[in-house]
N, CA, C and O atoms as a GROMACS GRO file, in nm:
protein
  572
    1MET      N    1  -6.979  -5.421  -2.477
    1MET     CA    2  -6.886  -5.514  -2.537
    1MET      C    3  -6.878  -5.645  -2.461
    1MET      O    4  -6.853  -5.749  -2.522
    2ASN      N    5  -6.899  -5.646  -2.332
    2ASN     CA    6  -6.893  -5.769  -2.254
    2ASN      C    7  -6.997  -5.870  -2.300
    2ASN      O    8  -6.969  -5.989  -2.309
    3ARG      N    9  -7.115  -5.822  -2.328
    3ARG     CA   10  -7.220  -5.913  -2.372
    3ARG      C   11  -7.188  -5.971  -2.510
    3ARG      O   12  -7.211  -6.090  -2.532
    4ALA      N   13  -7.137  -5.892  -2.601
    4ALA     CA   14  -7.099  -5.939  -2.734
    4ALA      C   15  -6.988  -6.042  -2.725
    4ALA      O   16  -6.990  -6.143  -2.795
    5ASN      N   17  -6.890  -6.017  -2.640
    5ASN     CA   18  -6.781  -6.114  -2.621
    5ASN      C   19  -6.833  -6.245  -2.564
    5ASN      O   20  -6.788  -6.353  -2.603
    6ALA      N   21  -6.928  -6.238  -2.473
    6ALA     CA   22  -6.985  -6.359  -2.414
    6ALA      C   23  -7.061  -6.439  -2.519
    6ALA      O   24  -7.054  -6.562  -2.520
    7ILE      N   25  -7.133  -6.371  -2.608
    7ILE     CA   26  -7.208  -6.440  -2.713
    7ILE      C   27  -7.112  -6.506  -2.811
    7ILE      O   28  -7.131  -6.622  -2.848
    8VAL      N   29  -7.008  -6.433  -2.851
    8VAL     CA   30  -6.909  -6.491  -2.944
    8VAL      C   31  -6.842  -6.611  -2.879
    8VAL      O   32  -6.823  -6.714  -2.944
    9MET      N   33  -6.807  -6.599  -2.753
    9MET     CA   34  -6.741  -6.709  -2.683
    9MET      C   35  -6.834  -6.830  -2.671
    9MET      O   36  -6.789  -6.943  -2.686
   10ALA      N   37  -6.962  -6.808  -2.646
   10ALA     CA   38  -7.058  -6.918  -2.636
   10ALA      C   39  -7.075  -6.987  -2.771
   10ALA      O   40  -7.084  -7.110  -2.776
   11VAL      N   41  -7.078  -6.910  -2.879
   11VAL     CA   42  -7.090  -6.968  -3.013
   11VAL      C   43  -6.966  -7.050  -3.045
   11VAL      O   44  -6.978  -7.161  -3.098
   12LEU      N   45  -6.849  -6.999  -3.016
   12LEU     CA   46  -6.725  -7.072  -3.042
   12LEU      C   47  -6.718  -7.202  -2.962
   12LEU      O   48  -6.675  -7.305  -3.015
   13ILE      N   49  -6.758  -7.198  -2.838
   13ILE     CA   50  -6.759  -7.318  -2.755
   13ILE      C   51  -6.860  -7.419  -2.811
   13ILE      O   52  -6.831  -7.538  -2.815
   14GLY      N   53  -6.976  -7.372  -2.853
   14GLY     CA   54  -7.076  -7.461  -2.911
   14GLY      C   55  -7.028  -7.525  -3.040
   14GLY      O   56  -7.050  -7.644  -3.062
   15LEU      N   57  -6.963  -7.447  -3.126
   15LEU     CA   58  -6.911  -7.502  -3.251
   15LEU      C   59  -6.799  -7.603  -3.227
   15LEU      O   60  -6.792  -7.707  -3.293
   16SER      N   61  -6.711  -7.571  -3.133
   16SER     CA   62  -6.602  -7.665  -3.106
   16SER      C   63  -6.655  -7.794  -3.043
   16SER      O   64  -6.600  -7.901  -3.069
   17ALA      N   65  -6.758  -7.786  -2.962
   17ALA     CA   66  -6.817  -7.907  -2.904
   17ALA      C   67  -6.885  -7.990  -3.012
   17ALA      O   68  -6.879  -8.113  -3.009
   18ALA      N   69  -6.950  -7.923  -3.106
   18ALA     CA   70  -7.016  -7.996  -3.215
   18ALA      C   71  -6.914  -8.062  -3.307
   18ALA      O   72  -6.942  -8.168  -3.363
   19ALA      N   73  -6.798  -8.001  -3.322
   19ALA     CA   74  -6.694  -8.058  -3.408
   19ALA      C   75  -6.635  -8.185  -3.348
   19ALA      O   76  -6.573  -8.264  -3.419
   20CYS      N   77  -6.654  -8.207  -3.219
   20CYS     CA   78  -6.598  -8.325  -3.154
   20CYS      C   79  -6.688  -8.448  -3.167
   20CYS      O   80  -6.647  -8.557  -3.126
   21SER      N   81  -6.805  -8.433  -3.222
   21SER     CA   82  -6.892  -8.550  -3.236
   21SER      C   83  -6.850  -8.630  -3.359
   21SER      O   84  -6.807  -8.572  -3.459
   22PRO      N   85  -6.862  -8.762  -3.352
   22PRO     CA   86  -6.817  -8.845  -3.464
   22PRO      C   87  -6.917  -8.840  -3.580
   22PRO      O   88  -7.035  -8.813  -3.562
   23LYS      N   89  -6.866  -8.867  -3.699
   23LYS     CA   90  -6.950  -8.884  -3.816
   23LYS      C   91  -6.992  -9.030  -3.820
   23LYS      O   92  -6.907  -9.119  -3.831
   24VAL      N   93  -7.122  -9.056  -3.809
   24VAL     CA   94  -7.174  -9.192  -3.802
   24VAL      C   95  -7.242  -9.226  -3.934
   24VAL      O   96  -7.325  -9.150  -3.984
   25GLU      N   97  -7.207  -9.342  -3.990
   25GLU     CA   98  -7.270  -9.390  -4.113
   25GLU      C   99  -7.327  -9.529  -4.088
   25GLU      O  100  -7.259  -9.617  -4.034
   26THR      N  101  -7.451  -9.549  -4.126
   26THR     CA  102  -7.514  -9.680  -4.119
   26THR      C  103  -7.554  -9.719  -4.260
   26THR      O  104  -7.624  -9.645  -4.328
   27ARG      N  105  -7.508  -9.836  -4.303
   27ARG     CA  106  -7.536  -9.883  -4.438
   27ARG      C  107  -7.595 -10.024  -4.433
   27ARG      O  108  -7.562 -10.104  -4.345
   28GLY      N  109  -7.682 -10.052  -4.527
   28GLY     CA  110  -7.738 -10.186  -4.538
   28GLY      C  111  -7.880 -10.196  -4.487
   28GLY      O  112  -7.941 -10.098  -4.446
   29ASN      N  113  -7.929 -10.317  -4.492
   29ASN     CA  114  -8.066 -10.348  -4.450
   29ASN      C  115  -8.059 -10.458  -4.345
   29ASN      O  116  -8.038 -10.574  -4.378
   30LEU      N  117  -8.078 -10.422  -4.221
   30LEU     CA  118  -8.073 -10.520  -4.114
   30LEU      C  119  -8.210 -10.538  -4.052
   30LEU      O  120  -8.266 -10.443  -3.996
   31PRO      N  121  -8.265 -10.658  -4.062
   31PRO     CA  122  -8.396 -10.682  -4.000
   31PRO      C  123  -8.387 -10.672  -3.848
   31PRO      O  124  -8.289 -10.715  -3.788
   32ARG      N  125  -8.487 -10.615  -3.788
   32ARG     CA  126  -8.495 -10.604  -3.643
   32ARG      C  127  -8.546 -10.736  -3.584
   32ARG      O  128  -8.605 -10.818  -3.655
   33ASP      N  129  -8.521 -10.755  -3.455
   33ASP     CA  130  -8.561 -10.880  -3.389
   33ASP      C  131  -8.712 -10.904  -3.398
   33ASP      O  132  -8.756 -11.017  -3.420
   34TYR      N  133  -8.791 -10.797  -3.381
   34TYR     CA  134  -8.936 -10.816  -3.387
   34TYR      C  135  -8.981 -10.858  -3.527
   34TYR      O  136  -9.082 -10.927  -3.541
   35GLN      N  137  -8.906 -10.817  -3.630
   35GLN     CA  138  -8.940 -10.860  -3.766
   35GLN      C  139  -8.907 -11.008  -3.785
   35GLN      O  140  -8.985 -11.083  -3.844
   36LEU      N  141  -8.792 -11.050  -3.734
   36LEU     CA  142  -8.752 -11.190  -3.747
   36LEU      C  143  -8.847 -11.282  -3.673
   36LEU      O  144  -8.868 -11.396  -3.714
   37GLU      N  145  -8.906 -11.234  -3.563
   37GLU     CA  146  -9.001 -11.315  -3.487
   37GLU      C  147  -9.130 -11.339  -3.565
   37GLU      O  148  -9.203 -11.435  -3.537
   38ARG      N  149  -9.160 -11.254  -3.663
   38ARG     CA  150  -9.282 -11.269  -3.743
   38ARG      C  151  -9.266 -11.373  -3.853
   38ARG      O  152  -9.363 -11.407  -3.921
   39ILE      N  153  -9.145 -11.424  -3.872
   39ILE     CA  154  -9.118 -11.521  -3.978
   39ILE      C  155  -9.105 -11.659  -3.916
   39ILE      O  156  -9.025 -11.679  -3.825
   40ASP      N  157  -9.183 -11.754  -3.965
   40ASP     CA  158  -9.181 -11.890  -3.912
   40ASP      C  159  -9.094 -11.980  -4.000
   40ASP      O  160  -9.122 -11.997  -4.119
   41VAL      N  161  -8.990 -12.036  -3.940
   41VAL     CA  162  -8.905 -12.129  -4.013
   41VAL      C  163  -8.987 -12.254  -4.043
   41VAL      O  164  -9.055 -12.307  -3.956
   42GLY      N  165  -8.980 -12.300  -4.167
   42GLY     CA  166  -9.053 -12.419  -4.208
   42GLY      C  167  -9.184 -12.389  -4.278
   42GLY      O  168  -9.239 -12.476  -4.346
   43THR      N  169  -9.237 -12.266  -4.262
   43THR     CA  170  -9.364 -12.234  -4.328
   43THR      C  171  -9.357 -12.106  -4.411
   43THR      O  172  -9.430 -12.093  -4.510
   44ALA      N  173  -9.272 -12.012  -4.374
   44ALA     CA  174  -9.265 -11.884  -4.445
   44ALA      C  175  -9.204 -11.902  -4.583
   44ALA      O  176  -9.105 -11.974  -4.600
   45THR      N  177  -9.263 -11.836  -4.683
   45THR     CA  178  -9.212 -11.840  -4.820
   45THR      C  179  -9.128 -11.715  -4.848
   45THR      O  180  -9.124 -11.622  -4.768
   46LYS      N  181  -9.061 -11.716  -4.961
   46LYS     CA  182  -8.980 -11.600  -5.000
   46LYS      C  183  -9.065 -11.474  -5.008
   46LYS      O  184  -9.023 -11.368  -4.963
   47GLN      N  185  -9.184 -11.486  -5.065
   47GLN     CA  186  -9.273 -11.370  -5.078
   47GLN      C  187  -9.312 -11.315  -4.941
   47GLN      O  188  -9.315 -11.194  -4.922
   48GLU      N  189  -9.341 -11.402  -4.846
   48GLU     CA  190  -9.376 -11.356  -4.710
   48GLU      C  191  -9.256 -11.290  -4.644
   48GLU      O  192  -9.273 -11.192  -4.571
   49VAL      N  193  -9.137 -11.341  -4.666
   49VAL     CA  194  -9.016 -11.282  -4.608
   49VAL      C  195  -8.994 -11.142  -4.665
   49VAL      O  196  -8.959 -11.050  -4.591
   50VAL      N  197  -9.013 -11.126  -4.796
   50VAL     CA  198  -8.996 -10.994  -4.858
   50VAL      C  199  -9.097 -10.896  -4.802
   50VAL      O  200  -9.064 -10.779  -4.781
   51GLU      N  201  -9.219 -10.940  -4.777
   51GLU     CA  202  -9.321 -10.852  -4.721
   51GLU      C  203  -9.285 -10.805  -4.581
   51GLU      O  204  -9.318 -10.692  -4.544
   52VAL      N  205  -9.218 -10.889  -4.503
   52VAL     CA  206  -9.184 -10.853  -4.365
   52VAL      C  207  -9.049 -10.781  -4.356
   52VAL      O  208  -9.038 -10.680  -4.288
   53LEU      N  209  -8.948 -10.833  -4.425
   53LEU     CA  210  -8.811 -10.782  -4.410
   53LEU      C  211  -8.766 -10.690  -4.523
   53LEU      O  212  -8.670 -10.616  -4.507
   54GLY      N  213  -8.834 -10.695  -4.635
   54GLY     CA  214  -8.787 -10.623  -4.752
   54GLY      C  215  -8.693 -10.711  -4.832
   54GLY      O  216  -8.668 -10.826  -4.795
   55THR      N  217  -8.641 -10.657  -4.941
   55THR     CA  218  -8.551 -10.736  -5.025
   55THR      C  219  -8.417 -10.752  -4.957
   55THR      O  220  -8.375 -10.665  -4.880
   56PRO      N  221  -8.347 -10.862  -4.983
   56PRO     CA  222  -8.217 -10.886  -4.919
   56PRO      C  223  -8.109 -10.795  -4.977
   56PRO      O  224  -8.123 -10.741  -5.087
   57SER      N  225  -8.002 -10.779  -4.901
   57SER     CA  226  -7.887 -10.701  -4.949
   57SER      C  227  -7.823 -10.770  -5.068
   57SER      O  228  -7.782 -10.704  -5.163
   58THR      N  229  -7.813 -10.901  -5.062
   58THR     CA  230  -7.755 -10.978  -5.171
   58THR      C  231  -7.804 -11.122  -5.164
   58THR      O  232  -7.856 -11.167  -5.062
   59LEU      N  233  -7.786 -11.193  -5.274
   59LEU     CA  234  -7.819 -11.335  -5.280
   59LEU      C  235  -7.690 -11.416  -5.283
   59LEU      O  236  -7.583 -11.362  -5.311
   60GLY      N  237  -7.700 -11.545  -5.253
   60GLY     CA  238  -7.583 -11.631  -5.259
   60GLY      C  239  -7.524 -11.632  -5.398
   60GLY      O  240  -7.597 -11.628  -5.497
   61THR      N  241  -7.392 -11.638  -5.407
   61THR     CA  242  -7.324 -11.636  -5.536
   61THR      C  243  -7.359 -11.757  -5.621
   61THR      O  244  -7.384 -11.743  -5.740
   62PHE      N  245  -7.361 -11.873  -5.561
   62PHE     CA  246  -7.386 -11.996  -5.635
   62PHE      C  247  -7.523 -12.056  -5.607
   62PHE      O  248  -7.561 -12.156  -5.668
   63ASP      N  249  -7.597 -11.995  -5.515
   63ASP     CA  250  -7.728 -12.049  -5.478
   63ASP      C  251  -7.819 -11.932  -5.442
   63ASP      O  252  -7.801 -11.870  -5.337
   64ASP      N  253  -7.916 -11.902  -5.527
   64ASP     CA  254  -8.006 -11.789  -5.499
   64ASP      C  255  -8.111 -11.822  -5.395
   64ASP      O  256  -8.200 -11.740  -5.370
   65ASN      N  257  -8.103 -11.940  -5.332
   65ASN     CA  258  -8.190 -11.974  -5.219
   65ASN      C  259  -8.128 -11.936  -5.086
   65ASN      O  260  -8.181 -11.969  -4.980
   66ILE      N  261  -8.014 -11.866  -5.090
   66ILE     CA  262  -7.951 -11.812  -4.970
   66ILE      C  263  -7.958 -11.660  -4.979
   66ILE      O  264  -7.905 -11.601  -5.074
   67TRP      N  265  -8.022 -11.598  -4.882
   67TRP     CA  266  -8.039 -11.453  -4.881
   67TRP      C  267  -7.959 -11.394  -4.766
   67TRP      O  268  -7.956 -11.449  -4.656
   68TYR      N  269  -7.894 -11.280  -4.793
   68TYR     CA  270  -7.813 -11.210  -4.693
   68TYR      C  271  -7.870 -11.071  -4.669
   68TYR      O  272  -7.894 -10.995  -4.763
   69TYR      N  273  -7.892 -11.039  -4.543
   69TYR     CA  274  -7.927 -10.904  -4.501
   69TYR      C  275  -7.806 -10.852  -4.423
   69TYR      O  276  -7.773 -10.905  -4.317
   70ILE      N  277  -7.740 -10.748  -4.477
   70ILE     CA  278  -7.612 -10.704  -4.423
   70ILE      C  279  -7.624 -10.559  -4.378
   70ILE      O  280  -7.684 -10.476  -4.447
   71SER      N  281  -7.567 -10.528  -4.262
   71SER     CA  282  -7.568 -10.392  -4.211
   71SER      C  283  -7.434 -10.363  -4.143
   71SER      O  284  -7.375 -10.450  -4.078
   72ARG      N  285  -7.387 -10.240  -4.160
   72ARG     CA  286  -7.260 -10.198  -4.097
   72ARG      C  287  -7.274 -10.055  -4.050
   72ARG      O  288  -7.325  -9.969  -4.121
   73ARG      N  289  -7.227 -10.030  -3.927
   73ARG     CA  290  -7.227  -9.896  -3.869
   73ARG      C  291  -7.083  -9.856  -3.844
   73ARG      O  292  -7.008  -9.929  -3.779
   74THR      N  293  -7.044  -9.738  -3.896
   74THR     CA  294  -6.907  -9.690  -3.876
   74THR      C  295  -6.911  -9.552  -3.812
   74THR      O  296  -7.008  -9.477  -3.826
   75GLU      N  297  -6.803  -9.521  -3.742
   75GLU     CA  298  -6.785  -9.387  -3.684
   75GLU      C  299  -6.649  -9.335  -3.726
   75GLU      O  300  -6.552  -9.410  -3.735
   76GLN      N  301  -6.643  -9.204  -3.750
   76GLN     CA  302  -6.516  -9.142  -3.784
   76GLN      C  303  -6.503  -9.014  -3.704
   76GLN      O  304  -6.589  -8.926  -3.711
   77TRP      N  305  -6.396  -9.005  -3.628
   77TRP     CA  306  -6.366  -8.886  -3.549
   77TRP      C  307  -6.268  -8.800  -3.627
   77TRP      O  308  -6.155  -8.841  -3.653
   78ALA      N  309  -6.310  -8.681  -3.664
   78ALA     CA  310  -6.228  -8.582  -3.733
   78ALA      C  311  -6.155  -8.644  -3.852
   78ALA      O  312  -6.220  -8.692  -3.945
   79PHE      N  313  -6.023  -8.644  -3.849
   79PHE     CA  314  -5.943  -8.694  -3.961
   79PHE      C  315  -5.899  -8.838  -3.942
   79PHE      O  316  -5.828  -8.892  -4.027
   80LEU      N  317  -5.937  -8.901  -3.833
   80LEU     CA  318  -5.897  -9.039  -3.807
   80LEU      C  319  -5.970  -9.134  -3.903
   80LEU      O  320  -6.076  -9.098  -3.955
   81PRO      N  321  -5.916  -9.254  -3.926
   81PRO     CA  322  -5.983  -9.348  -4.016
   81PRO      C  323  -6.116  -9.397  -3.958
   81PRO      O  324  -6.138  -9.394  -3.837
   82LYS      N  325  -6.204  -9.443  -4.047
   82LYS     CA  326  -6.334  -9.496  -4.003
   82LYS      C  327  -6.313  -9.621  -3.921
   82LYS      O  328  -6.223  -9.702  -3.948
   83GLU      N  329  -6.396  -9.637  -3.820
   83GLU     CA  330  -6.391  -9.755  -3.734
   83GLU      C  331  -6.527  -9.824  -3.737
   83GLU      O  332  -6.630  -9.759  -3.716
   84VAL      N  333  -6.528  -9.953  -3.762
   84VAL     CA  334  -6.653 -10.029  -3.762
   84VAL      C  335  -6.696 -10.051  -3.618
   84VAL      O  336  -6.624 -10.115  -3.540
   85THR      N  337  -6.812  -9.998  -3.581
   85THR     CA  338  -6.861 -10.012  -3.444
   85THR      C  339  -6.963 -10.124  -3.431
   85THR      O  340  -6.981 -10.181  -3.324
   86GLU      N  341  -7.029 -10.156  -3.542
   86GLU     CA  342  -7.128 -10.264  -3.538
   86GLU      C  343  -7.144 -10.320  -3.679
   86GLU      O  344  -7.155 -10.245  -3.776
   87GLN      N  345  -7.147 -10.451  -3.688
   87GLN     CA  346  -7.171 -10.516  -3.816
   87GLN      C  347  -7.252 -10.641  -3.790
   87GLN      O  348  -7.219 -10.722  -3.703
   88LYS      N  349  -7.358 -10.657  -3.867
   88LYS     CA  350  -7.445 -10.773  -3.850
   88LYS      C  351  -7.482 -10.829  -3.986
   88LYS      O  352  -7.498 -10.755  -4.083
   89VAL      N  353  -7.496 -10.960  -3.991
   89VAL     CA  354  -7.541 -11.029  -4.112
   89VAL      C  355  -7.646 -11.131  -4.069
   89VAL      O  356  -7.622 -11.211  -3.979
   90VAL      N  357  -7.760 -11.127  -4.134
   90VAL     CA  358  -7.865 -11.227  -4.114
   90VAL      C  359  -7.873 -11.307  -4.244
   90VAL      O  360  -7.891 -11.251  -4.352
   91VAL      N  361  -7.860 -11.439  -4.231
   91VAL     CA  362  -7.862 -11.527  -4.348
   91VAL      C  363  -7.987 -11.614  -4.341
   91VAL      O  364  -8.014 -11.678  -4.240
   92LEU      N  365  -8.063 -11.616  -4.451
   92LEU     CA  366  -8.183 -11.698  -4.460
   92LEU      C  367  -8.161 -11.805  -4.566
   92LEU      O  368  -8.117 -11.776  -4.677
   93TYR      N  369  -8.191 -11.929  -4.530
   93TYR     CA  370  -8.177 -12.042  -4.621
   93TYR      C  371  -8.314 -12.093  -4.661
   93TYR      O  372  -8.398 -12.122  -4.575
   94PHE      N  373  -8.338 -12.102  -4.792
   94PHE     CA  374  -8.464 -12.153  -4.844
   94PHE      C  375  -8.441 -12.286  -4.914
   94PHE      O  376  -8.330 -12.313  -4.962
   95ASP      N  377  -8.547 -12.369  -4.921
   95ASP     CA  378  -8.535 -12.494  -4.998
   95ASP      C  379  -8.580 -12.468  -5.142
   95ASP      O  380  -8.609 -12.354  -5.178
   96GLU      N  381  -8.584 -12.573  -5.222
   96GLU     CA  382  -8.618 -12.557  -5.363
   96GLU      C  383  -8.765 -12.519  -5.385
   96GLU      O  384  -8.802 -12.481  -5.496
   97LYS      N  385  -8.848 -12.529  -5.282
   97LYS     CA  386  -8.988 -12.488  -5.292
   97LYS      C  387  -9.010 -12.347  -5.237
   97LYS      O  388  -9.123 -12.304  -5.216
   98ASP      N  389  -8.899 -12.274  -5.215
   98ASP     CA  390  -8.900 -12.135  -5.165
   98ASP      C  391  -8.956 -12.123  -5.024
   98ASP      O  392  -9.014 -12.020  -4.988
   99VAL      N  393  -8.938 -12.227  -4.942
   99VAL     CA  394  -8.982 -12.224  -4.802
   99VAL      C  395  -8.859 -12.205  -4.714
   99VAL      O  396  -8.757 -12.272  -4.733
  100LEU      N  397  -8.870 -12.115  -4.617
  100LEU     CA  398  -8.758 -12.084  -4.527
  100LEU      C  399  -8.724 -12.206  -4.440
  100LEU      O  400  -8.811 -12.262  -4.374
  101GLN      N  401  -8.597 -12.246  -4.440
  101GLN     CA  402  -8.553 -12.362  -4.365
  101GLN      C  403  -8.466 -12.326  -4.244
  101GLN      O  404  -8.466 -12.400  -4.145
  102GLN      N  405  -8.393 -12.214  -4.250
  102GLN     CA  406  -8.300 -12.182  -4.142
  102GLN      C  407  -8.268 -12.033  -4.143
  102GLN      O  408  -8.265 -11.969  -4.248
  103ILE      N  409  -8.245 -11.978  -4.022
  103ILE     CA  410  -8.202 -11.839  -4.006
  103ILE      C  411  -8.074 -11.841  -3.923
  103ILE      O  412  -8.070 -11.902  -3.816
  104GLU      N  413  -7.972 -11.774  -3.971
  104GLU     CA  414  -7.847 -11.760  -3.895
  104GLU      C  415  -7.814 -11.612  -3.883
  104GLU      O  416  -7.839 -11.534  -3.975
  105GLN      N  417  -7.755 -11.575  -3.768
  105GLN     CA  418  -7.715 -11.436  -3.747
  105GLN      C  419  -7.567 -11.432  -3.710
  105GLN      O  420  -7.519 -11.513  -3.630
  106TYR      N  421  -7.497 -11.338  -3.769
  106TYR     CA  422  -7.354 -11.319  -3.742
  106TYR      C  423  -7.332 -11.174  -3.703
  106TYR      O  424  -7.402 -11.083  -3.749
  107ASN      N  425  -7.233 -11.152  -3.616
  107ASN     CA  426  -7.201 -11.016  -3.577
  107ASN      C  427  -7.052 -10.989  -3.602
  107ASN      O  428  -6.984 -11.067  -3.668
  108GLN      N  429  -7.006 -10.879  -3.551
  108GLN     CA  430  -6.868 -10.835  -3.577
  108GLN      C  431  -6.765 -10.935  -3.525
  108GLN      O  432  -6.655 -10.942  -3.580
  109ASP      N  433  -6.797 -11.011  -3.423
  109ASP     CA  434  -6.703 -11.108  -3.368
  109ASP      C  435  -6.682 -11.228  -3.460
  109ASP      O  436  -6.582 -11.299  -3.448
  110ASP      N  437  -6.774 -11.250  -3.553
  110ASP     CA  438  -6.765 -11.364  -3.644
  110ASP      C  439  -6.688 -11.333  -3.773
  110ASP      O  440  -6.674 -11.420  -3.859
  111ILE      N  441  -6.640 -11.210  -3.785
  111ILE     CA  442  -6.570 -11.170  -3.907
  111ILE      C  443  -6.434 -11.236  -3.914
  111ILE      O  444  -6.362 -11.244  -3.815
  112ARG      N  445  -6.399 -11.284  -4.034
  112ARG     CA  446  -6.265 -11.335  -4.059
  112ARG      C  447  -6.190 -11.231  -4.140
  112ARG      O  448  -6.239 -11.185  -4.243
  113ASN      N  449  -6.072 -11.195  -4.095
  113ASN     CA  450  -5.990 -11.102  -4.171
  113ASN      C  451  -5.922 -11.177  -4.285
  113ASN      O  452  -5.857 -11.279  -4.264
  114ILE      N  453  -5.938 -11.124  -4.404
  114ILE     CA  454  -5.878 -11.184  -4.523
  114ILE      C  455  -5.779 -11.082  -4.578
  114ILE      O  456  -5.817 -10.971  -4.615
  115SER      N  457  -5.654 -11.121  -4.583
  115SER     CA  458  -5.554 -11.028  -4.634
  115SER      C  459  -5.555 -11.029  -4.786
  115SER      O  460  -5.566 -11.134  -4.849
  116LEU      N  461  -5.544 -10.911  -4.842
  116LEU     CA  462  -5.546 -10.896  -4.986
  116LEU      C  463  -5.407 -10.922  -5.043
  116LEU      O  464  -5.307 -10.894  -4.978
  117VAL      N  465  -5.402 -10.974  -5.161
  117VAL     CA  466  -5.276 -10.997  -5.230
  117VAL      C  467  -5.254 -10.879  -5.324
  117VAL      O  468  -5.341 -10.846  -5.404
  118GLU      N  469  -5.139 -10.815  -5.313
  118GLU     CA  470  -5.111 -10.694  -5.389
  118GLU      C  471  -5.045 -10.720  -5.524
  118GLU      O  472  -5.006 -10.626  -5.592
  119ARG      N  473  -5.032 -10.845  -5.564
  119ARG     CA  474  -4.968 -10.877  -5.691
  119ARG      C  475  -5.059 -10.837  -5.807
  119ARG      O  476  -5.180 -10.821  -5.792
  120GLU      N  477  -4.995 -10.823  -5.925
  120GLU     CA  478  -5.072 -10.797  -6.047
  120GLU      C  479  -5.074 -10.924  -6.130
  120GLU      O  480  -4.976 -10.998  -6.135
  121THR      N  481  -5.185 -10.948  -6.195
  121THR     CA  482  -5.196 -11.063  -6.283
  121THR      C  483  -5.126 -11.030  -6.414
  121THR      O  484  -5.159 -10.930  -6.478
  122PRO      N  485  -5.031 -11.113  -6.456
  122PRO     CA  486  -4.962 -11.083  -6.582
  122PRO      C  487  -5.056 -11.102  -6.701
  122PRO      O  488  -5.144 -11.188  -6.700
  123THR      N  489  -5.036 -11.020  -6.802
  123THR     CA  490  -5.117 -11.029  -6.923
  123THR      C  491  -5.027 -11.053  -7.043
  123THR      O  492  -4.906 -11.030  -7.037
  124ALA      N  493  -5.088 -11.100  -7.150
  124ALA     CA  494  -5.010 -11.123  -7.272
  124ALA      C  495  -4.973 -10.989  -7.334
  124ALA      O  496  -5.046 -10.891  -7.320
  125GLY      N  497  -4.859 -10.985  -7.403
  125GLY     CA  498  -4.816 -10.863  -7.467
  125GLY      C  499  -4.725 -10.784  -7.376
  125GLY      O  500  -4.673 -10.836  -7.278
  126HIS      N  501  -4.706 -10.658  -7.408
  126HIS     CA  502  -4.619 -10.574  -7.326
  126HIS      C  503  -4.698 -10.456  -7.272
  126HIS      O  504  -4.803 -10.420  -7.324
  127SER      N  505  -4.646 -10.397  -7.166
  127SER     CA  506  -4.709 -10.279  -7.108
  127SER      C  507  -4.665 -10.158  -7.188
  127SER      O  508  -4.546 -10.139  -7.214
  128ILE      N  509  -4.762 -10.075  -7.225
  128ILE     CA  510  -4.725  -9.956  -7.300
  128ILE      C  511  -4.700  -9.842  -7.203
  128ILE      O  512  -4.762  -9.833  -7.097
  129THR      N  513  -4.609  -9.756  -7.241
  129THR     CA  514  -4.572  -9.645  -7.154
  129THR      C  515  -4.671  -9.531  -7.172
  129THR      O  516  -4.757  -9.534  -7.260
  130PHE      N  517  -4.658  -9.430  -7.087
  130PHE     CA  518  -4.744  -9.313  -7.096
  130PHE      C  519  -4.728  -9.244  -7.231
  130PHE      O  520  -4.826  -9.201  -7.291
  131ILE      N  521  -4.606  -9.232  -7.278
  131ILE     CA  522  -4.578  -9.166  -7.407
  131ILE      C  523  -4.643  -9.245  -7.521
  131ILE      O  524  -4.702  -9.185  -7.612
  132GLU      N  525  -4.634  -9.379  -7.517
  132GLU     CA  526  -4.697  -9.461  -7.620
  132GLU      C  527  -4.849  -9.444  -7.617
  132GLU      O  528  -4.914  -9.442  -7.722
  133GLN      N  529  -4.906  -9.433  -7.498
  133GLN     CA  530  -5.050  -9.410  -7.487
  133GLN      C  531  -5.087  -9.274  -7.542
  133GLN      O  532  -5.188  -9.259  -7.611
  134LEU      N  533  -5.005  -9.174  -7.511
  134LEU     CA  534  -5.033  -9.036  -7.551
  134LEU      C  535  -5.029  -9.021  -7.703
  134LEU      O  536  -5.119  -8.960  -7.762
  135PHE      N  537  -4.924  -9.075  -7.767
  135PHE     CA  538  -4.906  -9.057  -7.911
  135PHE      C  539  -4.956  -9.175  -7.994
  135PHE      O  540  -4.946  -9.170  -8.116
  136GLY      N  541  -5.008  -9.278  -7.933
  136GLY     CA  542  -5.048  -9.398  -8.005
  136GLY      C  543  -5.164  -9.380  -8.099
  136GLY      O  544  -5.179  -9.458  -8.193
  137ASN      N  545  -5.248  -9.280  -8.077
  137ASN     CA  546  -5.367  -9.262  -8.160
  137ASN      C  547  -5.348  -9.164  -8.274
  137ASN      O  548  -5.439  -9.147  -8.356
  138PHE      N  549  -5.232  -9.097  -8.283
  138PHE     CA  550  -5.211  -9.004  -8.394
  138PHE      C  551  -5.210  -9.079  -8.526
  138PHE      O  552  -5.144  -9.182  -8.538
  139GLY      N  553  -5.281  -9.030  -8.622
  139GLY     CA  554  -5.285  -9.091  -8.754
  139GLY      C  555  -5.388  -9.201  -8.768
  139GLY      O  556  -5.400  -9.259  -8.875
  140ARG      N  557  -5.462  -9.232  -8.664
  140ARG     CA  558  -5.562  -9.339  -8.672
  140ARG      C  559  -5.701  -9.287  -8.708
  140ARG      O  560  -5.793  -9.366  -8.728
  141PHE      N  561  -5.716  -9.159  -8.716
  141PHE     CA  562  -5.849  -9.103  -8.740
  141PHE      C  563  -5.866  -9.075  -8.889
  141PHE      O  564  -5.782  -9.010  -8.950
  142ASN      N  565  -5.974  -9.123  -8.945
  142ASN     CA  566  -6.006  -9.096  -9.085
  142ASN      C  567  -6.106  -8.983  -9.092
  142ASN      O  568  -6.198  -8.974  -9.011
  143ARG      N  569  -6.086  -8.896  -9.189
  143ARG     CA  570  -6.180  -8.784  -9.200
  143ARG      C  571  -6.277  -8.803  -9.308
  143ARG      O  572  -6.363  -8.717  -9.330
   0.00000   0.00000   0.00000
């Protein structure tokens, strides 16, 4: 019985130690430094950038000559909220001839916190209640 108890105790200790490791999530496409070194500002085209870095995470909202490569790493310990441990954004600016003009890099220190507004936008008409929604369709179906 001593040996069985020791095995059970070792398994329990191993499981409890494994439960203490954080859940790590990495999302996005972040180019590595060696990849960025392969791109020459002033000569590289969009096609060459895609071949080296892959497609961007997103394009500029009002200008598709601005490409964003975005990556975020989060950790979560047990039931605690997720914590951002690393966030990077690489921005590439192209001219109208699709030639790379500038590369900028931002990290977690460059983030601006934007507070959300919790108001609701008013709409025309009135808000219907749950009961009106529930019974509102009776008699509307034709057979």
